[in-house]
Structures are given as C-alpha cells and as structure tokens.
C-alpha positions, 0 to 999 in steps of 0.5 A: 435541198439542192444537192451539193457537188459530190467529191470525185472519190465518192463518185468513183467509189459508187462506180466500184461498188455498184454491180450493174447486173444488180442495178439493171435487174430491178428494171429488166428481167435478165437471162444468163447467156455465156458471160453476159446477160440479155433481156428486153431493152427498157428504152424501146419496144422490142419482142426479141432481146437485144439488150446486153449487160456485161458484168465483167465490163460493168456496161450495158448496150442495146444492139437495137437502139444503141443505148449504152453506158454504166450503172449510173447512166442506166438509172439516169436515162431510165428515171430521167434523174440527175447525175448527183441524185442517182449517185446519192441513191446508189451510195445509200444502197451500197453503203458508200460514205458521201463526201462533197466539195462544199463542207458547209453543205455536208451537214445538211446532206448527212442529216438527210442520209442519216434518216435511213440509218436512224430508222435501221437502228430503231428497227433493229433495237425494236427487234431485239426488244421483241425477242427479249419480251418473248422470253419473259413471263408475259411472252410465254403464251407466244412462245408456247404458240411457236413451239406447240402450235407451229412446232418450231425449234429454238434454232428456227425461232432465233434464225428468224428473230421471232419475238413478242410485242407486250400488251401495254399501250406504251411499252415499246415507246417507254423503252426506246424513247424514255429509257434509250432516249431515241427520238419519238419522231424516228419511231413514228417514221419507222411505223412503230408508234402513232400519235394519240388523237387526244391528250398528246403522246404516242401509243404502240402500233403492235400490242400483244402480238407475235412479232415477225421481223421483215428484212431487206436482202442485206438482212436488215430489219425494215418492218414487222408483221404481227400475228394476233394471239387472240380473236383481234382483227386483223389476224396479221398486222403489217408495218405501214409503208415507210422510207425503208419498207414498201410492201409491193417491193419486199419479199419475206425471207429473201435474205434467208433464201437467196443462197438456196434460190441460187443453188437450186436455181428455183424460187418457191413463193408461198403466201404466209410468213409461217409457210416460208418459216416452216419450209426453211425449218424443214431444210427447204431453204429457197422459200419466200413469202409474198406478204399476201399481195399480188406479185409485182414486177419489182418483186419478180425481178428481185427474185429472178436476180438469183435464179439463172433459169428464171424458175418460180413456183407458186405454192398455195392451197389446193382449195378454192381460196388457194386457187384464188390466191394463186391467181391473185398472186400471179399479178403482173408476172402473167405477161412475163410467163406468156412471153416465156421470160419466166418459168412459172409453176403452180404447186397446189398441196393436197387436201387444201393444206398450206405448206405449214400444215402439210409439213406437220404430217409429211416429210421434206422429201414428200414436199420436194417430190410435189415440187418436182412434179409441179405443173407449169402455169399454162398446164395448171390453167388448162386443168382449171378451165376443164375442171368440173366440165362435161365436154360431152355437153354442147354448152360446156364444150363451147365455153371450155373452147372459148376459154382455151382459145383466149389462153392460147392467144396470149402465148407469144412463143410460137413453138410453145403455142403450137405445143399447147394447141395440140395438147388442147386439141387432144383434150377436146377430142375426148379420146377420139384420135380421128378428131384431133386434126379437126380440133387443131384446125379449129383452135388455130383458126380462132387463135391466128387465122391463115392470113398471118396479118390478122392476129385476132378474129372478130365475131360473126355478129361484128363481121356480118351485122344483119347480113351486111358486110361491116366496114369497120375492120380490125386494126391490123385489117384496117392497116392492110386495107389502108395501104392496099387501097391507097396503093391501087388508087395512087396507081390509078391516078398516076398510071393511065395505062393501068386504069382499065386493068384495075377496073376489070380486076375489081369487077371480076372479083366483085370488090369494093373499096372498104374504107369510106374515104377511099370509097368516096374518092373512087366514086368521084373518079368514076363520075369524072370523065376528064383525061389524066392531065386534069383528073387530079385537079378536077378531083380536088375541086370536087372535094371542095364542092362537096365539103368532104375531108381532103386531108385523108386522100391528099397524099395520093395526088402526089408522088415522091421518089419512092413511089415513082420507083414503085409504080414502075412495077405496076402490073405486079403491084396491082395484083398484090393490092387487089389480092390484099383487098380480096383477102380481107373479104375472104377472111370475113366470109371464112370467120362467118362460116366458122362461127356458124359451124361452131354454133351448130349441134352436129347431132341435132343438125348433122347436114347443116353442120357438115355444110358449114364445115365445108364452107369455111374449109373452102374459104380457107383454101381460097385464103391460102391461094390468095395469100400466096399471090400477095406475099411476093411483093406486098410485104415490101411495098407496104 
C-alpha cells in the first residue's frame, strides 16, 4: 500500500516522543561522555569514535564524515528508507496516534497498524488464560512443579505471569475464538494455533506445558516459552517468529531487569528462563536470559542501553556443556569485546551448576561474591587455553603459545594488548622470571613484528618455500612494496642524475624488485641503452612487442604536480624507498629464523636453539635500524 501523506501533528508528536539515544542505541554501541554519548559512526569506517549523540538537543553528529540530524533522519539514512515509512515505524514504537491528510486512506492505514495491536491483545488474553489454568485442577501438576521443584514463591509466579497450557488440542482455540469471538487468523499470526493439515480447523501450539510469557521492554507479552511436564520433546518450545517476536532481538526478563541493570551498571546474562527467574527471586534483579541463542548485536545493544560502563556478565555452567554454551552465547559480541567497547565477563558456577541449582544451596550474597570476582572474558579464554595442558611438554607449549598469539592478535587496544602479553609471558615462563623478557619478545614478534607496517606474520613455509624467497607478500607488505618500488622506478625514469645511485644502492644491498610487473619493467630498463629523451617511449614500445600488460606500470611514465614536487627531494626519497624494499627482505629472514627457533627443542639441540635465537635477534636489530631510516619520509611520501 502506498503510504498516505502524514499529518504535521503526527510528525511533530513522533519527534517529541522519540528518544534519539534510544533509537541510535539499536544500531550503535554508545558510551556516556559528559552530557553526550559517543560511539563508532555507522556511516563510515573508523577505529576511534567520532560519532556523538546529544540527548538534550535530540541530535547526532559525526566529526569524521559530518553526518548529522535527528532520530528520523538517522533511521532514514541508515536503512535507506522513506520519510513516511520511518515516521510510521517510530509512531508504532512510541504509541503515537497516526493522522493523515487523506481521510479516505486512513481506514486502510489504521487496519495495518491495528494488526500489531490485535496481536498484543490476543497474547495478553492468552497469558491470562494460562495463568487462570494454572490455578485449576488440571494445572495442579504445573503449580507443584513451580513450588516444589523450582522452589518459587507465589509472588515470583505472579511477577513473571507463569501459567499452564491445558493438555487438550483445542482448549485455547475454543476459549478465544469460539467464546471470545477473536479472529482465528490473528491467533495464528501470534503463533498460538496452527491449521490442521486435514479436515480443516486449528489446533493449539502449546499443550500440557508450563507457560512462561516473553515480554518486550515495555512489559507487553509478545511470545511464550513452554516447558514440558512429561518426557515430550522438545523440552522447551518457543513461539515462532511473528510480527512482534524475533528470537534474535529479544531478551527474556529485560522488562523486569532494565531498572536493576541501570542501578547496578551491569547486566547478568544466563541461558535459561528459570535461571533468570531464580536470580530475580533471590533479589538479583539485573538478570536476563538469552533464549538459548548466540547473542546478536541487536540483543547486546538492547542490553547496553541500560549500562553506562557497558558491563556484561555471561553466567553459564562450569562444565563442558556450559563452556560451549558460553562460547556459543558470545556470538557477535566478541568483536566488541576485543575492541574494548564491552566489558565482557564470564561467571562459571562451581560443580557444573546453573544459577537456578546454585541458589538452592547458596545465598544471594554467595552468588554476588562470585559475580564480583568473575574474570574478564580475555582472562577466562586464557585459562581455557592452558587448562589441562603441561607447558613442560614441547607439544603442549607450542600449541598453547599458538593459541595465545591468536587471541592476543585480536585485541585492538594497544594498552590492553601489552598487559596481556606480559600476563601470557609470565604463564609461559613457568615461574622462571629470567625467561619472562624472552617470552614477551617471542609473543610480540608473532603478534606485531617490529616493522609496524606488517600486522600479521607469515609462516616460514610461505615466506621461504623450498629455500626460495616468496614473491607473494602479505597485503600490507605488498602495499608497501608497491609504493616503494613504484617510487624508485619513477625517479629512475624521470631523474637521470639519480640512475647510477639507484643501481649502486640495489647492488650494494643485493636487492631485487619483488613484484612481477616492476621486475619486468626493471629488466627492460637494464636492457635499454637509449638516453632519457627516448627512454620512456622505447619502454612503451617494448611492452607492445612483448604483449606484457602496460596498464600496471603506465602511471610511472607520467608526472603530476604532486610527483614533480616530490622528486625534487630525490636523495632522501631514494634512501627511503630502498629502505622499504630492504625492510621487507629483512622481515622475511627474521620470520624464517624465528620460526626455526620456535620449532627447535632447547634440551635436545641447545646449540642449534641458541644459533637460531641469535640469528633472528640479529635480524631484529637490523630491522630496527632500517625502520628508523624509513620513517622520516616514507610515511609522508606513501
């Protein structure tokens, strides 16, 4: 349906009711900074937050890309949606009555908007029906389960609206459709009934199950979780996805916990409904449940809306299944945790218990103490890596080191990374403090080699395949080589007075052009004896004769204004470019010796072990020296 023109009063009301922090937080992780909020801009790539949101002005602005506006514009720009579509969406969200300028279209619009209202009504009535059934004779078994097995008090049962779905195939259907005259189609859209495959009619989705209402942040029922009271599978049955309910965007008990999360500045995420309910019953009112799925970015942003310090604690069992559940639950949040945008902690309860079981025999104070001492996610990961490993065994030591390096590489914040490098080095030194500097050196060189340009080292097999230097450098290496070699060739082509110096430098350092198109051009240059006036023309003719691709080097034959100015500094530029090429070759040798050293058993081959160590350390010193030669100009030139 084409959306009719909206009345100005409706648009103004949407602007007044929409909270820009609330809207933006669904898409951007925001941190409080003074009166405003800051985060990473969703409209362009950035590593440092330049995106600000003002709650007092109800405006956003990015100092990086200059994007700015109000809540309506934000959703329009991010989702590439029309103005009217966004206003209608926000009107539904903030319960704003919609008026249009064309009265004849109002009825159809209201019909579409009222679908959600009808779903809310049907689900609310269903929740009441289930709560009533729990108090009847047929619900006695479910009530006893809650009171005896789960040890829940009446106030908790009422607080969470717990109920019972009778065993009959059409009990809910008869009550809501036949008795209350509600449309069967609405019940079906709400995920409460399904059409029979044969004979017509409908049957109830939930039968003979303990019913747990799932609510939105406003506390409105949007779905149900049903727990079987028999051996029927599945043990827990959730409502299907509907207009109101999306499992990956919903968190159980957030409506009950949002106040506690804000007050304590921390959210506790558990796996099951009854874990969250038990924690609330014990007075721990900042607990929510993930509905058994990996945490999505939408769910995380929903939680972080209520905690200024962005602190999340994942509480799962301490056994293997619980560890797997924690790893699964982390999902997309890992990237935010590595960047430091979320303070993620892991709480494993002792004896493989979940929160519900733990509270049977412990107090809320005991749980609070465990919560207080829960390790950060990175610490938990490190402990998981070294668990059941004997670091005195070469194989275990090597495997643990590789896993720690992989973990450390992901940490974006340099201060945090340096802290964990020292921490891991202490673990790997096995109490011998003399080994800590060496372990630190080993980890740092594998995480981020001395030449800061290269973020990821390659293995010795790739770098030195069969003793022959590879000409397939890493992307960052290739970028450096591409610019440095192109710069040197451009100077050679356009500055005859520098040619002999370039040839002398390459011969003295025993350097070759690494990239094939540059290597081919250099070979053609060496074979050409003509003077400067005809050199470029002669080279272009050679390309045509050899059928080689000229496009990769054609830009070197021309000078724009920028490069005319740059080659005026040719002695320094030549030095910097040569240093870059030398740097890549040194880096390959450095990684080669480092890997050989790591693979050598110091007890079985102490002399070889010491030789490789001295070799890679010598290359490291050369790298530091050559890097200093390069830094003064190459960062500006390239």
